[in-house]
N, C-alpha and C positions, 0 to 999 in steps of 0.2 A: 788145201795148203796153198800158200802164196809163193810163187816163184818169179814174179815179174820184178825187174829192177827199177821201174819208174818210182820216183820219190813218193807221189801220192799213194801208190800201191803199197810201198814199204811201210808208210805211216799207217795205212789202213790195216795191214797185217799185224803190226805191233799192237794197234788198238784192239783188234779182234782177239789176239792172244791174251791181252790183259783182261778183257771182258770174259773170255772163256775161263780163265783161271779164277776170276772173281765169282762167276756163277757156280762153278764147281765147288769152290771153297764154301760158298753159302749153302749149297745143297748138303755138303758134309755136316755143316753146323746144324742145319735144320733137321737132319736125320737123327741127331743126338739131343736136340733141344727139348727140355722138359717143361719150360715155362711157356704157356700158351701165348702170352703177349709178345715174347721174344720170337717165338716161332712165326707168329703172324707177320712181324716186321721182316723177318728173313724171307718169308714167302713173297711179300710185297716187292722186296728188292730183286729177288730172283725173277719174278714176273716182269719187272721193269727192264731188266737186262735182256731177257728173252724177247720182249716186245721191241727193244732197240734193234736186236739182231734181225727179227722178222722184217722190220721196216727197211733196214739196210739191204737185206736180200731182195726185197721187192723193188727197191730203187735200182739195184744192180741189174735185175732181170729186165726192168723197163728200159734201162739205158742200153742194154744189149739188143733189145727188140727195136729200139728207135735211136740209133746212133745220131749224134749231132751232124747236121749237114756241113759239108766241106765247101769252102769258098773256091770259085773257079780260078 
């Protein structure tokens, strides 16, 4: 959960919440979809959203390991 007040963090949290809501909604649709073509499209979108999340988490971890150098 995001608790930091910095503007970029607030924006990121809002984006993460929208993405989370979106992939959960798509999973619900996929669970009930009978048409294989529509199911395939839903699964592709779920995969894309989860890949975005994985990439974002990897970037965040890397940034924590290697914080930007500060100027003297």
